[in-house]
C-alpha positions in Angstrom: -8.6 4.7 10.7 -5.8 4.8 8.2 -5.5 4.5 4.6 -4.2 1.1 3.0 -2.9 0.2 -0.3 -4.3 -2.7 -2.4 -3.5 -5.1 -4.8 -3.8 -2.8 -8.0 -0.8 -1.1 -7.0 1.4 -4.2 -7.1 4.0 -4.1 -9.8 2.8 -0.7 -10.6 4.0 1.9 -8.1 2.6 4.8 -9.9 3.8 7.1 -7.1 1.4 9.8 -7.6 0.0 9.2 -3.9 3.6 9.8 -2.7 3.8 13.1 -4.5 0.5 14.5 -2.8 0.9 13.1 0.7 1.4 16.1 3.2 3.1 14.1 5.9 5.3 11.8 3.8 3.7 8.4 5.1 3.8 6.6 2.0 7.0 4.7 1.6 8.5 2.1 -0.8 12.1 1.1 -2.0 13.4 -0.4 -5.2 13.0 -4.0 -3.6 9.0 -3.2 -3.1 6.6 -4.2 -5.6 4.2 -1.9 -4.2 3.9 1.4 -2.2 3.0 1.2 1.6 1.1 3.6 4.1 2.7 3.9 7.5 -0.5 3.5 9.9 1.4 5.5 12.5 2.1 8.6 10.3 -1.0 8.6 8.3 -3.1 11.5 9.3 -6.2 10.0 7.4 -6.6 13.0 5.1 -7.3 11.2 2.1 -5.2 13.2 -0.2 -3.8 10.1 -1.8 -7.0 8.3 -2.7 -7.8 10.6 -5.9 -4.5 10.9 -7.6 -4.1 7.1 -7.6 -4.7 5.9 -11.2 -5.6 2.3 -10.3 -7.9 3.0 -7.4 -5.6 1.0 -5.1 -6.1 3.1 -1.9 -9.0 2.8 0.7 -9.7 3.9 4.1 -9.1 0.8 6.1 -12.8 0.3 6.8 -13.7 0.7 3.1 -11.1 -2.0 1.8 -13.2 -4.6 -0.2 -13.4 -7.8 1.5 -11.2 -9.6 -1.4 -8.6 -7.0 -0.5 -8.6 -7.4 3.3 -5.3 -9.2 3.4 -3.7 -6.0 2.4 -4.6 -4.2 5.5 -2.3 -6.5 7.7 0.4 -6.5 4.9 0.5 -2.6 5.2 1.0 -2.7 8.9 3.6 -5.6 8.7 5.7 -3.8 6.4 6.5 -1.2 9.0 7.5 -4.1 11.6 9.3 -6.3 9.1 9.6 -5.2 5.5 11.2 -8.4 4.5 8.3 -10.5 6.0 6.0 -8.2 4.1 7.7 -8.6 0.8 7.4 -12.5 1.4 3.7 -12.2 2.2 2.9 -10.2 -0.8 4.8 -12.7 -3.0 2.6 -15.4 -1.4 -0.7 -13.3 -2.1 0.3 -12.2 -5.6 3.1 -14.4 -7.0 5.4 -12.8 -9.5 4.7 -13.4 -13.1 7.4 -15.2 -15.0 9.5 -12.6 -17.4 
């Protein structure tokens, strides 16, 4: 099991979860529209869940069905961040400014 960041984090990136993660497994860059949890580094402690102000983080098996694409998106980010960014744009298109 690992934890997964879902849609409500997109374009918010509060980062409260990053501050409490004991193993620094939550990553993002300025290019990213959300934060991502590295499934290889996550120790399944759940420390990131409660600090998230938008309830975007779930244990993988508890991700709501409508948010299921975010499970693979989180994993993809650590194999190919550019592809993950493109997938996110397809899942949740950017709103025009």
